[in-house]
N, C-alpha and C positions, 0 to 999 in steps of 0.2 A: 655204680648203685642202680639196682633194678628200677625199671619204670612201672608204675601201677596206674592203670587207666582209672580215671575218675570222672565223675559227671559234675561239671562246673555248677555252682548254685543258680546262675542264671538260665541254665539248661534244665534244671530238674523240674519233674511233673509229678504229680499224684502224691503217693506217700513219701517219696524222697524229697519233694518240695516241702512238705509238711515238716519232715524231720530236719531239713536244713533251717527252716524258719525257726524251729524251736531252739536249735543250735545258736542261731544268731541272737535269739532273745536271752539264752542262757549265758553266752560267752562273748557276744559281740561279733562273732564271725564263725565260719565253718572251719574248724581245725582239721589238719590232715587225718587225725585218727578217726574222725567222723567220715571225711571224704572218701578214705579208702574202703569203706564198708558200703558206699553209696550205689554200687552195682547190684546189691541185694537189700533192698529196703526193709523187708520184714526182718532180716538179721540185724540191720543197723537198729532198728526200733527195739528189738529185744535186748541188744547190746546196751542200748541207753538205759532201758529199764532195769537191767542188771546193775549197772554202774549206780543208778539213782538208789536202787534197794540197798547196795552196799555202803554208799557214802552218805545217804540221807536217812536211812532207815533207822529204827529204834535199836538201842543197843548202848553199852556201858561207855563206848568211846564217842567222844564229839567228832564233828566233821574235821576239825583242824588236826586232830590226832590222826584219824584215818588218812587224810591227805599227806601228812607227814610221814606215815608208814609207807604209803605207796611211793612218794618220792625216794625214800631211802632205799626201798627194794629196787626200784628202777635203776637208782645209782648204782647199787651193789651189782646188778645184773648187766651193767652198761648198756641200759635201754634208754633211748631218747626221751620215751614218753614215761 
């Protein structure tokens, strides 16, 4: 498996530290999907905003249905996340 360099939460500074702190508040820890984007904090920030817009934004589907669709799609594509 390839190794992707990441920045540990206790080594993060600036915008990355802020994003990691938000991740911990949201999910209790910094999951890998967040950490692998840590080398480019502006991209990480944009990615989180996109996720929140898709999962939490207004629309006819509730978050539970959106999460279920994401899970089924990931499974069908053999994607860990």
